[in-house]
PDB file with one MODEL, atoms N, CA, C and O in Angstrom:
MODEL        1
ATOM      1  N   MET A   1     -20.232  28.737 -37.181  1.00  0.00           N
ATOM      2  CA  MET A   1     -20.811  28.911 -38.491  1.00  0.00           C
ATOM      3  C   MET A   1     -22.047  29.806 -38.423  1.00  0.00           C
ATOM      4  O   MET A   1     -22.311  30.564 -39.356  1.00  0.00           O
ATOM      5  N   ALA A   2     -22.793  29.727 -37.346  1.00  0.00           N
ATOM      6  CA  ALA A   2     -23.991  30.544 -37.213  1.00  0.00           C
ATOM      7  C   ALA A   2     -23.653  32.030 -37.218  1.00  0.00           C
ATOM      8  O   ALA A   2     -24.501  32.861 -37.541  1.00  0.00           O
ATOM      9  N   LYS A   3     -22.437  32.359 -36.868  1.00  0.00           N
ATOM     10  CA  LYS A   3     -22.027  33.761 -36.855  1.00  0.00           C
ATOM     11  C   LYS A   3     -21.961  34.332 -38.267  1.00  0.00           C
ATOM     12  O   LYS A   3     -22.068  35.544 -38.454  1.00  0.00           O
ATOM     13  N   ASN A   4     -21.785  33.469 -39.250  1.00  0.00           N
ATOM     14  CA  ASN A   4     -21.665  33.919 -40.630  1.00  0.00           C
ATOM     15  C   ASN A   4     -23.019  34.088 -41.315  1.00  0.00           C
ATOM     16  O   ASN A   4     -23.080  34.543 -42.457  1.00  0.00           O
ATOM     17  N   LEU A   5     -24.090  33.730 -40.638  1.00  0.00           N
ATOM     18  CA  LEU A   5     -25.414  33.812 -41.244  1.00  0.00           C
ATOM     19  C   LEU A   5     -26.047  35.169 -40.961  1.00  0.00           C
ATOM     20  O   LEU A   5     -25.896  35.735 -39.878  1.00  0.00           O
ATOM     21  N   SER A   6     -26.754  35.668 -41.956  1.00  0.00           N
ATOM     22  CA  SER A   6     -27.463  36.930 -41.759  1.00  0.00           C
ATOM     23  C   SER A   6     -28.685  36.680 -40.868  1.00  0.00           C
ATOM     24  O   SER A   6     -29.062  35.534 -40.623  1.00  0.00           O
ATOM     25  N   GLY A   7     -29.280  37.738 -40.403  1.00  0.00           N
ATOM     26  CA  GLY A   7     -30.481  37.620 -39.583  1.00  0.00           C
ATOM     27  C   GLY A   7     -31.599  36.915 -40.321  1.00  0.00           C
ATOM     28  O   GLY A   7     -32.325  36.103 -39.747  1.00  0.00           O
ATOM     29  N   TYR A   8     -31.731  37.232 -41.600  1.00  0.00           N
ATOM     30  CA  TYR A   8     -32.755  36.595 -42.428  1.00  0.00           C
ATOM     31  C   TYR A   8     -32.515  35.091 -42.525  1.00  0.00           C
ATOM     32  O   TYR A   8     -33.445  34.297 -42.383  1.00  0.00           O
ATOM     33  N   GLN A   9     -31.267  34.705 -42.768  1.00  0.00           N
ATOM     34  CA  GLN A   9     -30.940  33.284 -42.886  1.00  0.00           C
ATOM     35  C   GLN A   9     -31.212  32.549 -41.576  1.00  0.00           C
ATOM     36  O   GLN A   9     -31.724  31.429 -41.576  1.00  0.00           O
ATOM     37  N   GLN A  10     -30.870  33.183 -40.474  1.00  0.00           N
ATOM     38  CA  GLN A  10     -31.127  32.570 -39.170  1.00  0.00           C
ATOM     39  C   GLN A  10     -32.623  32.381 -38.945  1.00  0.00           C
ATOM     40  O   GLN A  10     -33.050  31.364 -38.397  1.00  0.00           O
ATOM     41  N   LYS A  11     -33.418  33.360 -39.368  1.00  0.00           N
ATOM     42  CA  LYS A  11     -34.873  33.265 -39.222  1.00  0.00           C
ATOM     43  C   LYS A  11     -35.433  32.132 -40.079  1.00  0.00           C
ATOM     44  O   LYS A  11     -36.306  31.388 -39.632  1.00  0.00           O
ATOM     45  N   VAL A  12     -34.936  32.001 -41.302  1.00  0.00           N
ATOM     46  CA  VAL A  12     -35.388  30.934 -42.194  1.00  0.00           C
ATOM     47  C   VAL A  12     -35.087  29.572 -41.577  1.00  0.00           C
ATOM     48  O   VAL A  12     -35.938  28.683 -41.581  1.00  0.00           O
ATOM     49  N   ILE A  13     -33.895  29.411 -41.056  1.00  0.00           N
ATOM     50  CA  ILE A  13     -33.502  28.143 -40.436  1.00  0.00           C
ATOM     51  C   ILE A  13     -34.359  27.867 -39.200  1.00  0.00           C
ATOM     52  O   ILE A  13     -34.817  26.743 -38.992  1.00  0.00           O
ATOM     53  N   LYS A  14     -34.567  28.884 -38.393  1.00  0.00           N
ATOM     54  CA  LYS A  14     -35.393  28.739 -37.187  1.00  0.00           C
ATOM     55  C   LYS A  14     -36.818  28.321 -37.560  1.00  0.00           C
ATOM     56  O   LYS A  14     -37.386  27.419 -36.945  1.00  0.00           O
ATOM     57  N   ASP A  15     -37.389  28.981 -38.567  1.00  0.00           N
ATOM     58  CA  ASP A  15     -38.750  28.654 -39.006  1.00  0.00           C
ATOM     59  C   ASP A  15     -38.830  27.242 -39.584  1.00  0.00           C
ATOM     60  O   ASP A  15     -39.823  26.540 -39.390  1.00  0.00           O
ATOM     61  N   TYR A  16     -37.787  26.835 -40.290  1.00  0.00           N
ATOM     62  CA  TYR A  16     -37.755  25.481 -40.853  1.00  0.00           C
ATOM     63  C   TYR A  16     -37.872  24.448 -39.736  1.00  0.00           C
ATOM     64  O   TYR A  16     -38.710  23.549 -39.796  1.00  0.00           O
ATOM     65  N   TYR A  17     -37.036  24.582 -38.730  1.00  0.00           N
ATOM     66  CA  TYR A  17     -37.057  23.606 -37.643  1.00  0.00           C
ATOM     67  C   TYR A  17     -38.314  23.724 -36.784  1.00  0.00           C
ATOM     68  O   TYR A  17     -38.745  22.746 -36.174  1.00  0.00           O
ATOM     69  N   LYS A  18     -38.889  24.894 -36.736  1.00  0.00           N
ATOM     70  CA  LYS A  18     -40.135  25.088 -36.003  1.00  0.00           C
ATOM     71  C   LYS A  18     -41.281  24.327 -36.680  1.00  0.00           C
ATOM     72  O   LYS A  18     -42.193  23.843 -36.010  1.00  0.00           O
ATOM     73  N   ASN A  19     -41.227  24.226 -37.996  1.00  0.00           N
ATOM     74  CA  ASN A  19     -42.296  23.599 -38.775  1.00  0.00           C
ATOM     75  C   ASN A  19     -41.903  22.251 -39.367  1.00  0.00           C
ATOM     76  O   ASN A  19     -42.530  21.795 -40.323  1.00  0.00           O
ATOM     77  N   ILE A  20     -40.892  21.615 -38.825  1.00  0.00           N
ATOM     78  CA  ILE A  20     -40.374  20.375 -39.407  1.00  0.00           C
ATOM     79  C   ILE A  20     -41.435  19.279 -39.465  1.00  0.00           C
ATOM     80  O   ILE A  20     -41.459  18.495 -40.414  1.00  0.00           O
ATOM     81  N   ASP A  21     -42.313  19.215 -38.462  1.00  0.00           N
ATOM     82  CA  ASP A  21     -43.362  18.190 -38.470  1.00  0.00           C
ATOM     83  C   ASP A  21     -44.342  18.410 -39.619  1.00  0.00           C
ATOM     84  O   ASP A  21     -44.732  17.462 -40.300  1.00  0.00           O
ATOM     85  N   LYS A  22     -44.732  19.648 -39.829  1.00  0.00           N
ATOM     86  CA  LYS A  22     -45.650  19.961 -40.929  1.00  0.00           C
ATOM     87  C   LYS A  22     -44.999  19.660 -42.274  1.00  0.00           C
ATOM     88  O   LYS A  22     -45.651  19.174 -43.198  1.00  0.00           O
ATOM     89  N   ILE A  23     -43.723  19.953 -42.371  1.00  0.00           N
ATOM     90  CA  ILE A  23     -42.990  19.694 -43.611  1.00  0.00           C
ATOM     91  C   ILE A  23     -42.918  18.189 -43.866  1.00  0.00           C
ATOM     92  O   ILE A  23     -43.102  17.735 -44.995  1.00  0.00           O
ATOM     93  N   ALA A  24     -42.648  17.423 -42.814  1.00  0.00           N
ATOM     94  CA  ALA A  24     -42.557  15.966 -42.958  1.00  0.00           C
ATOM     95  C   ALA A  24     -43.910  15.366 -43.332  1.00  0.00           C
ATOM     96  O   ALA A  24     -43.972  14.433 -44.133  1.00  0.00           O
ATOM     97  N   LEU A  25     -44.993  15.892 -42.763  1.00  0.00           N
ATOM     98  CA  LEU A  25     -46.330  15.405 -43.126  1.00  0.00           C
ATOM     99  C   LEU A  25     -46.646  15.719 -44.589  1.00  0.00           C
ATOM    100  O   LEU A  25     -47.235  14.900 -45.294  1.00  0.00           O
ATOM    101  N   ALA A  26     -46.255  16.898 -45.033  1.00  0.00           N
ATOM    102  CA  ALA A  26     -46.473  17.261 -46.436  1.00  0.00           C
ATOM    103  C   ALA A  26     -45.669  16.339 -47.353  1.00  0.00           C
ATOM    104  O   ALA A  26     -46.150  15.921 -48.406  1.00  0.00           O
ATOM    105  N   LYS A  27     -44.448  16.033 -46.941  1.00  0.00           N
ATOM    106  CA  LYS A  27     -43.607  15.125 -47.727  1.00  0.00           C
ATOM    107  C   LYS A  27     -44.248  13.740 -47.811  1.00  0.00           C
ATOM    108  O   LYS A  27     -44.235  13.104 -48.865  1.00  0.00           O
ATOM    109  N   LEU A  28     -44.807  13.283 -46.691  1.00  0.00           N
ATOM    110  CA  LEU A  28     -45.496  11.991 -46.702  1.00  0.00           C
ATOM    111  C   LEU A  28     -46.681  12.012 -47.662  1.00  0.00           C
ATOM    112  O   LEU A  28     -46.928  11.039 -48.375  1.00  0.00           O
ATOM    113  N   GLY A  29     -47.403  13.110 -47.677  1.00  0.00           N
ATOM    114  CA  GLY A  29     -48.525  13.239 -48.604  1.00  0.00           C
ATOM    115  C   GLY A  29     -48.076  13.138 -50.051  1.00  0.00           C
ATOM    116  O   GLY A  29     -48.736  12.507 -50.876  1.00  0.00           O
ATOM    117  N   GLU A  30     -46.957  13.760 -50.349  1.00  0.00           N
ATOM    118  CA  GLU A  30     -46.410  13.676 -51.704  1.00  0.00           C
ATOM    119  C   GLU A  30     -45.980  12.245 -52.029  1.00  0.00           C
ATOM    120  O   GLU A  30     -46.144  11.775 -53.155  1.00  0.00           O
ATOM    121  N   LEU A  31     -45.429  11.563 -51.028  1.00  0.00           N
ATOM    122  CA  LEU A  31     -44.992  10.186 -51.242  1.00  0.00           C
ATOM    123  C   LEU A  31     -46.179   9.262 -51.513  1.00  0.00           C
ATOM    124  O   LEU A  31     -46.075   8.338 -52.320  1.00  0.00           O
ATOM    125  N   VAL A  32     -47.300   9.506 -50.845  1.00  0.00           N
ATOM    126  CA  VAL A  32     -48.499   8.695 -51.097  1.00  0.00           C
ATOM    127  C   VAL A  32     -48.894   8.809 -52.570  1.00  0.00           C
ATOM    128  O   VAL A  32     -49.157   7.806 -53.233  1.00  0.00           O
ATOM    129  N   GLY A  33     -48.931  10.030 -53.064  1.00  0.00           N
ATOM    130  CA  GLY A  33     -49.267  10.239 -54.469  1.00  0.00           C
ATOM    131  C   GLY A  33     -48.261   9.586 -55.400  1.00  0.00           C
ATOM    132  O   GLY A  33     -48.632   8.998 -56.416  1.00  0.00           O
ATOM    133  N   SER A  34     -46.998   9.691 -55.052  1.00  0.00           N
ATOM    134  CA  SER A  34     -45.956   9.088 -55.884  1.00  0.00           C
ATOM    135  C   SER A  34     -46.058   7.568 -55.905  1.00  0.00           C
ATOM    136  O   SER A  34     -45.808   6.934 -56.929  1.00  0.00           O
ATOM    137  N   ILE A  35     -46.429   6.989 -54.760  1.00  0.00           N
ATOM    138  CA  ILE A  35     -46.588   5.528 -54.703  1.00  0.00           C
ATOM    139  C   ILE A  35     -47.729   5.091 -55.617  1.00  0.00           C
ATOM    140  O   ILE A  35     -47.612   4.100 -56.338  1.00  0.00           O
ATOM    141  N   TYR A  36     -48.828   5.836 -55.582  1.00  0.00           N
ATOM    142  CA  TYR A  36     -49.953   5.515 -56.471  1.00  0.00           C
ATOM    143  C   TYR A  36     -49.537   5.566 -57.938  1.00  0.00           C
ATOM    144  O   TYR A  36     -49.980   4.751 -58.747  1.00  0.00           O
ATOM    145  N   LEU A  37     -48.694   6.518 -58.265  1.00  0.00           N
ATOM    146  CA  LEU A  37     -48.320   6.728 -59.666  1.00  0.00           C
ATOM    147  C   LEU A  37     -47.116   5.907 -60.117  1.00  0.00           C
ATOM    148  O   LEU A  37     -46.838   5.819 -61.312  1.00  0.00           O
ATOM    149  N   ALA A  38     -46.407   5.311 -59.173  1.00  0.00           N
ATOM    150  CA  ALA A  38     -45.203   4.550 -59.521  1.00  0.00           C
ATOM    151  C   ALA A  38     -45.572   3.375 -60.424  1.00  0.00           C
ATOM    152  O   ALA A  38     -46.536   2.650 -60.174  1.00  0.00           O
ATOM    153  N   GLU A  39     -44.791   3.214 -61.459  1.00  0.00           N
ATOM    154  CA  GLU A  39     -45.097   2.181 -62.444  1.00  0.00           C
ATOM    155  C   GLU A  39     -44.333   0.887 -62.218  1.00  0.00           C
ATOM    156  O   GLU A  39     -44.782  -0.178 -62.642  1.00  0.00           O
ATOM    157  N   THR A  40     -43.194   0.964 -61.560  1.00  0.00           N
ATOM    158  CA  THR A  40     -42.400  -0.247 -61.356  1.00  0.00           C
ATOM    159  C   THR A  40     -42.300  -0.570 -59.872  1.00  0.00           C
ATOM    160  O   THR A  40     -42.415   0.309 -59.018  1.00  0.00           O
ATOM    161  N   GLN A  41     -42.087  -1.831 -59.589  1.00  0.00           N
ATOM    162  CA  GLN A  41     -41.933  -2.260 -58.199  1.00  0.00           C
ATOM    163  C   GLN A  41     -40.669  -1.661 -57.596  1.00  0.00           C
ATOM    164  O   GLN A  41     -40.637  -1.341 -56.408  1.00  0.00           O
ATOM    165  N   LYS A  42     -39.640  -1.510 -58.402  1.00  0.00           N
ATOM    166  CA  LYS A  42     -38.387  -0.927 -57.914  1.00  0.00           C
ATOM    167  C   LYS A  42     -38.623   0.501 -57.421  1.00  0.00           C
ATOM    168  O   LYS A  42     -38.127   0.887 -56.363  1.00  0.00           O
ATOM    169  N   LYS A  43     -39.371   1.269 -58.180  1.00  0.00           N
ATOM    170  CA  LYS A  43     -39.677   2.646 -57.792  1.00  0.00           C
ATOM    171  C   LYS A  43     -40.515   2.665 -56.514  1.00  0.00           C
ATOM    172  O   LYS A  43     -40.291   3.493 -55.630  1.00  0.00           O
ATOM    173  N   LYS A  44     -41.479   1.751 -56.421  1.00  0.00           N
ATOM    174  CA  LYS A  44     -42.301   1.669 -55.211  1.00  0.00           C
ATOM    175  C   LYS A  44     -41.450   1.320 -53.992  1.00  0.00           C
ATOM    176  O   LYS A  44     -41.657   1.871 -52.911  1.00  0.00           O
ATOM    177  N   ASP A  45     -40.499   0.412 -54.166  1.00  0.00           N
ATOM    178  CA  ASP A  45     -39.618   0.034 -53.056  1.00  0.00           C
ATOM    179  C   ASP A  45     -38.815   1.234 -52.558  1.00  0.00           C
ATOM    180  O   ASP A  45     -38.650   1.427 -51.354  1.00  0.00           O
ATOM    181  N   ILE A  46     -38.324   2.028 -53.487  1.00  0.00           N
ATOM    182  CA  ILE A  46     -37.570   3.228 -53.120  1.00  0.00           C
ATOM    183  C   ILE A  46     -38.464   4.199 -52.356  1.00  0.00           C
ATOM    184  O   ILE A  46     -38.063   4.753 -51.333  1.00  0.00           O
ATOM    185  N   LEU A  47     -39.666   4.397 -52.858  1.00  0.00           N
ATOM    186  CA  LEU A  47     -40.603   5.320 -52.211  1.00  0.00           C
ATOM    187  C   LEU A  47     -41.006   4.831 -50.822  1.00  0.00           C
ATOM    188  O   LEU A  47     -41.108   5.629 -49.891  1.00  0.00           O
ATOM    189  N   TRP A  48     -41.233   3.537 -50.676  1.00  0.00           N
ATOM    190  CA  TRP A  48     -41.583   3.004 -49.357  1.00  0.00           C
ATOM    191  C   TRP A  48     -40.423   3.160 -48.374  1.00  0.00           C
ATOM    192  O   TRP A  48     -40.646   3.348 -47.178  1.00  0.00           O
ATOM    193  N   GLY A  49     -39.207   3.084 -48.864  1.00  0.00           N
ATOM    194  CA  GLY A  49     -38.052   3.353 -48.006  1.00  0.00           C
ATOM    195  C   GLY A  49     -38.059   4.793 -47.508  1.00  0.00           C
ATOM    196  O   GLY A  49     -37.726   5.063 -46.355  1.00  0.00           O
ATOM    197  N   GLN A  50     -38.442   5.709 -48.387  1.00  0.00           N
ATOM    198  CA  GLN A  50     -38.540   7.114 -47.997  1.00  0.00           C
ATOM    199  C   GLN A  50     -39.681   7.323 -47.003  1.00  0.00           C
ATOM    200  O   GLN A  50     -39.575   8.139 -46.087  1.00  0.00           O
ATOM    201  N   VAL A  51     -40.767   6.581 -47.192  1.00  0.00           N
ATOM    202  CA  VAL A  51     -41.892   6.656 -46.252  1.00  0.00           C
ATOM    203  C   VAL A  51     -41.428   6.232 -44.863  1.00  0.00           C
ATOM    204  O   VAL A  51     -41.715   6.900 -43.870  1.00  0.00           O
ATOM    205  N   GLU A  52     -40.715   5.127 -44.805  1.00  0.00           N
ATOM    206  CA  GLU A  52     -40.243   4.631 -43.513  1.00  0.00           C
ATOM    207  C   GLU A  52     -39.343   5.656 -42.823  1.00  0.00           C
ATOM    208  O   GLU A  52     -39.467   5.885 -41.620  1.00  0.00           O
ATOM    209  N   ALA A  53     -38.449   6.264 -43.577  1.00  0.00           N
ATOM    210  CA  ALA A  53     -37.562   7.280 -43.004  1.00  0.00           C
ATOM    211  C   ALA A  53     -38.361   8.482 -42.497  1.00  0.00           C
ATOM    212  O   ALA A  53     -38.057   9.029 -41.437  1.00  0.00           O
ATOM    213  N   SER A  54     -39.368   8.886 -43.243  1.00  0.00           N
ATOM    214  CA  SER A  54     -40.198  10.019 -42.825  1.00  0.00           C
ATOM    215  C   SER A  54     -40.994   9.695 -41.569  1.00  0.00           C
ATOM    216  O   SER A  54     -41.143  10.539 -40.686  1.00  0.00           O
ATOM    217  N   LEU A  55     -41.501   8.478 -41.493  1.00  0.00           N
ATOM    218  CA  LEU A  55     -42.256   8.074 -40.307  1.00  0.00           C
ATOM    219  C   LEU A  55     -41.363   8.079 -39.064  1.00  0.00           C
ATOM    220  O   LEU A  55     -41.787   8.484 -37.982  1.00  0.00           O
ATOM    221  N   LYS A  56     -40.143   7.630 -39.235  1.00  0.00           N
ATOM    222  CA  LYS A  56     -39.201   7.643 -38.111  1.00  0.00           C
ATOM    223  C   LYS A  56     -38.853   9.076 -37.716  1.00  0.00           C
ATOM    224  O   LYS A  56     -38.716   9.381 -36.531  1.00  0.00           O
ATOM    225  N   GLN A  57     -38.712   9.943 -38.698  1.00  0.00           N
ATOM    226  CA  GLN A  57     -38.410  11.346 -38.423  1.00  0.00           C
ATOM    227  C   GLN A  57     -39.547  11.989 -37.631  1.00  0.00           C
ATOM    228  O   GLN A  57     -39.310  12.838 -36.773  1.00  0.00           O
ATOM    229  N   LEU A  58     -40.772  11.582 -37.921  1.00  0.00           N
ATOM    230  CA  LEU A  58     -41.934  12.109 -37.210  1.00  0.00           C
ATOM    231  C   LEU A  58     -42.127  11.459 -35.841  1.00  0.00           C
ATOM    232  O   LEU A  58     -43.018  11.840 -35.081  1.00  0.00           O
ATOM    233  N   LYS A  59     -41.287  10.479 -35.541  1.00  0.00           N
ATOM    234  CA  LYS A  59     -41.353   9.759 -34.263  1.00  0.00           C
ATOM    235  C   LYS A  59     -42.705   9.066 -34.066  1.00  0.00           C
ATOM    236  O   LYS A  59     -43.284   9.086 -32.980  1.00  0.00           O
ATOM    237  N   ILE A  60     -43.182   8.456 -35.142  1.00  0.00           N
ATOM    238  CA  ILE A  60     -44.393   7.645 -35.080  1.00  0.00           C
ATOM    239  C   ILE A  60     -44.049   6.368 -34.310  1.00  0.00           C
ATOM    240  O   ILE A  60     -42.923   5.877 -34.387  1.00  0.00           O
ATOM    241  N   GLN A  61     -45.007   5.841 -33.580  1.00  0.00           N
ATOM    242  CA  GLN A  61     -44.763   4.640 -32.784  1.00  0.00           C
ATOM    243  C   GLN A  61     -44.243   3.510 -33.671  1.00  0.00           C
ATOM    244  O   GLN A  61     -44.767   3.280 -34.761  1.00  0.00           O
ATOM    245  N   PRO A  62     -43.214   2.808 -33.202  1.00  0.00           N
ATOM    246  CA  PRO A  62     -42.625   1.725 -34.005  1.00  0.00           C
ATOM    247  C   PRO A  62     -43.637   0.665 -34.448  1.00  0.00           C
ATOM    248  O   PRO A  62     -43.517   0.126 -35.548  1.00  0.00           O
ATOM    249  N   ALA A  63     -44.620   0.363 -33.616  1.00  0.00           N
ATOM    250  CA  ALA A  63     -45.621  -0.646 -33.990  1.00  0.00           C
ATOM    251  C   ALA A  63     -46.442  -0.174 -35.191  1.00  0.00           C
ATOM    252  O   ALA A  63     -46.789  -0.972 -36.062  1.00  0.00           O
ATOM    253  N   ILE A  64     -46.744   1.103 -35.234  1.00  0.00           N
ATOM    254  CA  ILE A  64     -47.512   1.651 -36.360  1.00  0.00           C
ATOM    255  C   ILE A  64     -46.655   1.639 -37.619  1.00  0.00           C
ATOM    256  O   ILE A  64     -47.126   1.281 -38.699  1.00  0.00           O
ATOM    257  N   ILE A  65     -45.398   2.034 -37.472  1.00  0.00           N
ATOM    258  CA  ILE A  65     -44.484   2.015 -38.621  1.00  0.00           C
ATOM    259  C   ILE A  65     -44.367   0.594 -39.163  1.00  0.00           C
ATOM    260  O   ILE A  65     -44.437   0.369 -40.371  1.00  0.00           O
ATOM    261  N   GLU A  66     -44.189  -0.348 -38.263  1.00  0.00           N
ATOM    262  CA  GLU A  66     -44.046  -1.746 -38.670  1.00  0.00           C
ATOM    263  C   GLU A  66     -45.288  -2.231 -39.416  1.00  0.00           C
ATOM    264  O   GLU A  66     -45.180  -2.918 -40.432  1.00  0.00           O
ATOM    265  N   ASN A  67     -46.456  -1.874 -38.911  1.00  0.00           N
ATOM    266  CA  ASN A  67     -47.708  -2.287 -39.550  1.00  0.00           C
ATOM    267  C   ASN A  67     -47.836  -1.685 -40.950  1.00  0.00           C
ATOM    268  O   ASN A  67     -48.194  -2.379 -41.901  1.00  0.00           O
ATOM    269  N   ILE A  68     -47.546  -0.408 -41.066  1.00  0.00           N
ATOM    270  CA  ILE A  68     -47.641   0.258 -42.371  1.00  0.00           C
ATOM    271  C   ILE A  68     -46.642  -0.345 -43.351  1.00  0.00           C
ATOM    272  O   ILE A  68     -46.975  -0.607 -44.507  1.00  0.00           O
ATOM    273  N   MET A  69     -45.423  -0.562 -42.884  1.00  0.00           N
ATOM    274  CA  MET A  69     -44.393  -1.084 -43.778  1.00  0.00           C
ATOM    275  C   MET A  69     -44.648  -2.548 -44.136  1.00  0.00           C
ATOM    276  O   MET A  69     -44.281  -2.994 -45.223  1.00  0.00           O
ATOM    277  N   LYS A  70     -45.265  -3.281 -43.240  1.00  0.00           N
ATOM    278  CA  LYS A  70     -45.573  -4.687 -43.513  1.00  0.00           C
ATOM    279  C   LYS A  70     -46.633  -4.799 -44.607  1.00  0.00           C
ATOM    280  O   LYS A  70     -46.526  -5.627 -45.511  1.00  0.00           O
ATOM    281  N   LYS A  71     -47.655  -3.951 -44.511  1.00  0.00           N
ATOM    282  CA  LYS A  71     -48.757  -4.018 -45.480  1.00  0.00           C
ATOM    283  C   LYS A  71     -48.443  -3.284 -46.781  1.00  0.00           C
ATOM    284  O   LYS A  71     -48.927  -3.664 -47.847  1.00  0.00           O
ATOM    285  N   ARG A  72     -47.640  -2.243 -46.690  1.00  0.00           N
ATOM    286  CA  ARG A  72     -47.277  -1.432 -47.867  1.00  0.00           C
ATOM    287  C   ARG A  72     -48.505  -1.063 -48.693  1.00  0.00           C
ATOM    288  O   ARG A  72     -48.535  -1.233 -49.912  1.00  0.00           O
ATOM    289  N   ASP A  73     -49.494  -0.564 -48.010  1.00  0.00           N
ATOM    290  CA  ASP A  73     -50.743  -0.159 -48.648  1.00  0.00           C
ATOM    291  C   ASP A  73     -50.848   1.362 -48.564  1.00  0.00           C
ATOM    292  O   ASP A  73     -50.919   1.930 -47.474  1.00  0.00           O
ATOM    293  N   ALA A  74     -50.856   2.000 -49.705  1.00  0.00           N
ATOM    294  CA  ALA A  74     -50.900   3.463 -49.738  1.00  0.00           C
ATOM    295  C   ALA A  74     -52.196   4.002 -49.141  1.00  0.00           C
ATOM    296  O   ALA A  74     -52.212   5.110 -48.603  1.00  0.00           O
ATOM    297  N   VAL A  75     -53.272   3.242 -49.226  1.00  0.00           N
ATOM    298  CA  VAL A  75     -54.554   3.677 -48.657  1.00  0.00           C
ATOM    299  C   VAL A  75     -54.442   3.759 -47.134  1.00  0.00           C
ATOM    300  O   VAL A  75     -54.904   4.724 -46.526  1.00  0.00           O
ATOM    301  N   ILE A  76     -53.835   2.759 -46.529  1.00  0.00           N
ATOM    302  CA  ILE A  76     -53.647   2.764 -45.074  1.00  0.00           C
ATOM    303  C   ILE A  76     -52.755   3.929 -44.668  1.00  0.00           C
ATOM    304  O   ILE A  76     -53.033   4.622 -43.690  1.00  0.00           O
ATOM    305  N   LEU A  77     -51.692   4.138 -45.418  1.00  0.00           N
ATOM    306  CA  LEU A  77     -50.797   5.256 -45.130  1.00  0.00           C
ATOM    307  C   LEU A  77     -51.546   6.580 -45.245  1.00  0.00           C
ATOM    308  O   LEU A  77     -51.387   7.460 -44.399  1.00  0.00           O
ATOM    309  N   ALA A  78     -52.353   6.722 -46.277  1.00  0.00           N
ATOM    310  CA  ALA A  78     -53.104   7.964 -46.481  1.00  0.00           C
ATOM    311  C   ALA A  78     -54.094   8.206 -45.342  1.00  0.00           C
ATOM    312  O   ALA A  78     -54.253   9.340 -44.889  1.00  0.00           O
ATOM    313  N   LYS A  79     -54.755   7.155 -44.881  1.00  0.00           N
ATOM    314  CA  LYS A  79     -55.705   7.307 -43.772  1.00  0.00           C
ATOM    315  C   LYS A  79     -54.984   7.729 -42.495  1.00  0.00           C
ATOM    316  O   LYS A  79     -55.450   8.612 -41.775  1.00  0.00           O
ATOM    317  N   ASN A  80     -53.850   7.098 -42.220  1.00  0.00           N
ATOM    318  CA  ASN A  80     -53.065   7.489 -41.045  1.00  0.00           C
ATOM    319  C   ASN A  80     -52.571   8.921 -41.176  1.00  0.00           C
ATOM    320  O   ASN A  80     -52.610   9.690 -40.215  1.00  0.00           O
ATOM    321  N   LEU A  81     -52.117   9.266 -42.341  1.00  0.00           N
ATOM    322  CA  LEU A  81     -51.623  10.616 -42.589  1.00  0.00           C
ATOM    323  C   LEU A  81     -52.724  11.642 -42.336  1.00  0.00           C
ATOM    324  O   LEU A  81     -52.482  12.701 -41.758  1.00  0.00           O
ATOM    325  N   ASN A  82     -53.919  11.317 -42.771  1.00  0.00           N
ATOM    326  CA  ASN A  82     -55.054  12.204 -42.550  1.00  0.00           C
ATOM    327  C   ASN A  82     -55.316  12.389 -41.050  1.00  0.00           C
ATOM    328  O   ASN A  82     -55.609  13.496 -40.598  1.00  0.00           O
ATOM    329  N   ASP A  83     -55.211  11.311 -40.293  1.00  0.00           N
ATOM    330  CA  ASP A  83     -55.406  11.390 -38.839  1.00  0.00           C
ATOM    331  C   ASP A  83     -54.306  12.218 -38.174  1.00  0.00           C
ATOM    332  O   ASP A  83     -54.582  13.021 -37.282  1.00  0.00           O
ATOM    333  N   TRP A  84     -53.074  12.023 -38.605  1.00  0.00           N
ATOM    334  CA  TRP A  84     -51.948  12.746 -37.998  1.00  0.00           C
ATOM    335  C   TRP A  84     -51.991  14.231 -38.313  1.00  0.00           C
ATOM    336  O   TRP A  84     -51.520  15.048 -37.522  1.00  0.00           O
ATOM    337  N   ALA A  85     -52.545  14.584 -39.451  1.00  0.00           N
ATOM    338  CA  ALA A  85     -52.581  15.988 -39.861  1.00  0.00           C
ATOM    339  C   ALA A  85     -53.618  16.792 -39.080  1.00  0.00           C
ATOM    340  O   ALA A  85     -53.597  18.023 -39.106  1.00  0.00           O
ATOM    341  N   LYS A  86     -54.512  16.112 -38.397  1.00  0.00           N
ATOM    342  CA  LYS A  86     -55.568  16.815 -37.647  1.00  0.00           C
ATOM    343  C   LYS A  86     -55.037  17.423 -36.386  1.00  0.00           C
ATOM    344  O   LYS A  86     -55.788  18.048 -35.638  1.00  0.00           O
TER     345      LYS A  86
ENDMDL
END
């Protein structure tokens, strides 16, 4: 399938995977904001599920993921996110 891609497309894909960690951190930042703004518990549950998936994608230590998911506190997530972005 890669043979069917133009040089530009191959470069875009390469750059995407090169920056996947930065993209995942940005996504987590957006999720923090969405959690703050979520009006229903159902919506928050969905967003926290996405947070957990993003944390696993970033290969965050399981103990940290467990702690964040146990507390489900957007402030704690935001503080950790700030540390990881440095």
